[in-house]
N, C-alpha and C positions, 0 to 999 in steps of 0.2 A: 526719526530717520525716514527718508523717502526712498521707496523702492521703485525700480524700473526694470524693464525687460533686459535679459542678458544680451550682450552684444551679439549680433547675428541672428537674433530671434525677434519675432514680431507678434503682436496681437492681431487677431482678425476681428474687427469691430462690427457692430450691427449694420452699419451702412454698407459694408462689403459683403455681408453674408448672402445677399440676393445673387450677386455675381458668382460666388462660389457654388451656391446651390444649383444655379443654371448650368454651370460647367459639369458638375458631377451628375446631375440628372440626365443631361444630354449624352454624356459619356455612357452611362448605364443603358440608356435606351438603344443607342447605336451599337454598342458592343453586344448586347443580347440579341439584337437583330442579326448580327454576324455570327451567332452561335457561341459566344464567349460566356463563361460563368465567372462570377466574382468570388474572390478568395481573400481572406483577411488573416494573414499570419501575424504573430506578435511583433512588437517593436524591438524586443530584446532577444538576442540569440547568443550562443556560445561564440567567442571570438574566432575560434578555429574554423567555423563555417565560412566566414568571410575571407580569412587569410589564405585558406586552401583554395577556394574557388576563384577569388579575384586575383590573387597573386601577392606574395610577400614583397615584391619589388615595386608594386604600384604605389602612387602617391596616396591613394585611398587608405591602404592598409598601413603604410609606413608613417603617415603624417596626419591623416584626417579623421580617423575613427574615434568615436567617443567610447572608450573602454574603461572598465574598472574590475577589480578583483574582489570577490565576496569574502565572507568570513572564513570560508573553507578553502580559499586559495584558488577558486575557479574563475577564469576570466570570461566576462560577458561584454557585449558591445551593442550599442544602438545601431540598428540597421543603416548602412550607408547607401544601399541600393536594394532593389526588390527581388531580383532574379534568384539569388542564393536561397532566400527563404521560401520562395514559391517551389523551387525544385526540391528542397528539403521536405516540404509538406507533401509533394507529389510522391516521393519515395516512402516517407514515414507512414503515410496513410494508405499506401498501395493503391493510389487512384488508377494506376495502369491496369489493375485487375478488372475494374468496372469498365474502363475505356482506355485503350492504349494511347489514343490521341486525345489529349486534353487541351482545350482552348480556355485559358484562364486570364483574368485581369485583376489588378489591384489598384486602388486609389488610396493614397495615404502619405504620411510624413516619412521622410528620410533625414539622416543626420550626418553632416560632415563638417569637420573643423577647418573650413576654408576661410580665406580672407574675405570678409563681407564686402559687397559692393552693390551697386544699383541692380536690382533684379535677382540678386543671389544672396541667399541666407543660409545659416548653418542648420536650421530646421527648414527644410523645403518640402514641397509636395509634388509627387509624381503620379502620373497615370501610366501604368505599365501593363502591357499585353504580352502574353506568352502562348505559343503553340508548342506543346511538348509531345514528342513521339512522331513527328513528321518534319524532317529537316529539308525537304525538297524545295525546289524553286517555285512550285505552285503555292506552297504556304507563304513563301516570301512575297509573291505577287498579291496574295490575299491580304496579307497584313499591311502591305504598302497602301493598297486601296482603302483599307479600313482607316489607316492613319490620315490619309488625305481627306476622307469623308468627314472625320471628326473635326479637323481644324477648319475645313470649309463650313461646316455646320455652325461653328462658333463665330463665324464672321470674318476670319482672317483671309485676306486676299493677296494677290501678287505672289503666289506660291511658286516655288521651284523645287524640283526633286533631283537630288544628286545621289548616285549609287557607286559602289565599288565592291570588289571582292577582296577579302582578307586571306583567302586560301584556307588550307587546313594545317594542322600541326606539322604534317610531314613536309609540305612544300613551303611553309612559312619559315622553317628553320634556316635554309640557305639565304632567304631574303634578309632575315635578321642579321646574319653574319656580314652580308654585303653592306647593309645599312650601317652596321657598327663601324666597318672599315671606312666608309665614306664620311661618317660623322667624326671619326677620329682625326681625319685630315682637315676637317673644318671646325675643330673644337674652339679655336680662338674667336670664331664669329658667333658662338653660342652663348646664351646666358648661363648663369651659374647653375640653375636648376637643370637645364638641358645637358650641360656637361656631365652631371651625375646620371641623368636618364640615359644618355648615349651609351653608358657602360652597363647599366642594369636593365633598362627597359627601353630600347631605342625607339620603339613605335610611339611612345608617349611624346617624343619630340614633335611629331606632326600636330599635336594639340596645342602647342605653345603659341601664344598670341604676340610675343615679342617680334618686332619687325625683322631684326637680324636673323632670328631663327626661322621665320617664315621664308626669307630669301634663301636660306640654306636648304630647307626641305623642298623648295620648289624645283631644285635641280637634283634632288635625290633619286636613286633608282626607283622604278615603279614596281610595286608588288605584282602587277599584272604580268610582268615578264618572268615571274618565278612560279606562278600557280600551276599545279599539275593538270593533266588532261581532264580528270574527273571534275575538278573545280572550274576549269574553263567551260566544260559542258553545262554545269550548274548555272554559271553566270550568263552564258549565251541563251539558255532556255528562259531564264528569268527575263531577259530583255525582250525575248519573243512574246512572252506573256504580257508584259507591259505594253508592247506594241499593239497586241490584240485588244487590250483594254483601253487603248487610246490615252495612255498615261504618259505624257512627255517626260523625259529624264535627260540628265547629263552624266556621263561617266567621269568621275573625279578621282584620279589615282592617288591624290593626297588625302583622301577621306579614309583615315585609319583609326582603329581603336586599340588601346594598349592593354586591356584586361585579358587575363590568361585564357578565359573560356570563350572569347570571341573568335568565331570562324566564319568563313565565307561571306555572304552578302552583308554589307553595311549600307545604311542610307541615312540621309538627312532631308527633312523638308524645311525649307527656309523661306523667309519673307523679308523684304527690305523695309518693312514698316515697324520693326522693333529695334532699330539701331544696331549696335555692335553685337548684341546677343540675338543674332538673326535666325538661329536654328530653333524651331519650335518642336520638332520631333527628331529623335535620334534612335537608331536601331542597329542591332547586329544579330546574326544568326549564330547558333551554336549547336552542333549536333549533340543529341537528337532533338533540338528545339529551335524555335525562332522567336524573337521578341523585339519589342520597341518600348520606349518610354517617352513621355512628354512632361515637361514642367507644368505644374498646375498653378504656380504662383500668379495671383491675379494682379500683381504690380504691373505686369506687361499689359493686361487688359485695361488698366486704368489710364494708360498713356493715351492722350486724346488723339495722337496721330494714328492709332489703331482704329479709332472710330467705333469703339464698342461701348464706351461709357457715355459719350455725348449723344447717343441715341439708344433706344431700347435694344436689348440683345434679342434679335429675331433669328430663329433658325431658318436655314434654307431648305429644311426637310419638311415634308408633310407626312407624318407618320400615321399609318393606318395599321392597326394591329401592332406587330413588332417591327415591321419592315418599311423602309423609306421608299417613296416613289419620287424619283428625281425628275427635275423639270426640263433640262436641256437635252437636245438630241444625243450628245455624248453620254450623258447620264443614262438615258433610256437604253442606249446600246450596251452600256456596261451591265445593266440589269436585265437585258434580254439574254438570260443565261440558263444553262442547265446546271442544277445543283446536284452533284452526286454525293448523297449523304452516306458515305461508305461505311461509317462506323455503326450508325443506328440501323442501316439497311433501309431507311425510308427515302422516298423521293417526293418532290413537289407534285401537286396535282397538275394534270396536263394543261389545264386552262391557264396556268401561270407561266408556261414555258415559251410562249410565243408573243409576249408583250411586256410592257413595263411591270415590274414586280411590285405588288402592294402588300403582300404578306408572305410569310414563309413558315415552313415546318419549324416548330419550336423545340424539337427533340434535343435534349441536353447532350453535349459532346459530339454532335454531328459535324462532319467535316465538309466544308463548302469548297468546291472546285470552281473558281471563278473564271470560267471560259465560255465563250459564245457557243451556241449550238453548232455542231458539226466540226469543232476543232479537232485536229489530228495530233496535236502536240502530246508528248508523254513526258 
């Protein structure tokens, strides 16, 4: 009998290992330069951790998790995403006692029983970054610039940034009801899955790729019409930070996430060079944390249209110590910054505050406020 890989799973062969190692090494160098620490939670968790945090009505929990019951009747699941495990570790090991603001990242496999297709597997790999303990717009801007820096360093070009606000649980409730009523009127134009989602988790309809559903949600009410004053302020200040950092963006009111713990800022970094799966980084904030994740599947990198395999993978970064020195005027302006390391109490040496940064304090858990010198924003 000849055995082969399970449907939706794949071997990473020796010819591919060099690409994987490059992505992971570059990720670790850049993330550590931005003050993040790596964490490795286990692949297996109790099922309730995911069902309570992600939401019972989501496709992930209801249809896609790999779960089993052990001999004692306890249910376990392979992790479908990273955030729940990272937050569980943060609480269980009381990391907040050492440092209330934790900047953590994880590189590793996730598991979802989805329909396999090109570039999407049932065991897939993610790069996930989390800032826990500071849900403010400054952390949002920080992590957006980190995400852009990573994908640029891996050679992806023609990037565009889209942002939106999901509001908070208080102001999102009225929007959900308004959206439910709107979708009920349009249910005949929705696919079978979206008819179910419209009643249980209407925000998930925004993620559907079926053309009829896309046309329906394009005319749906905008969540930006429902967010409270506090969420409006958060979103406005975030846009001001991005403007200061000369990071162009587009507000897309259709950019919505359906998981229960998602709140406030959401963003995607897209490129036209990957075909239909054009989002390379997806992110949402969730009080009291902010996070993003990117697929690490190297199938995308092997597409010759990306231009990463047909030539050597060369980073755009010149790393000295832990910190990158960027080459263009915009990059230099972004890194002509004052870093307030508010948790560790440390500050950069004065000689680094007036020019392109080439190294930085390596204090673990330090919080970077990525704003130019003299900024008055709060």
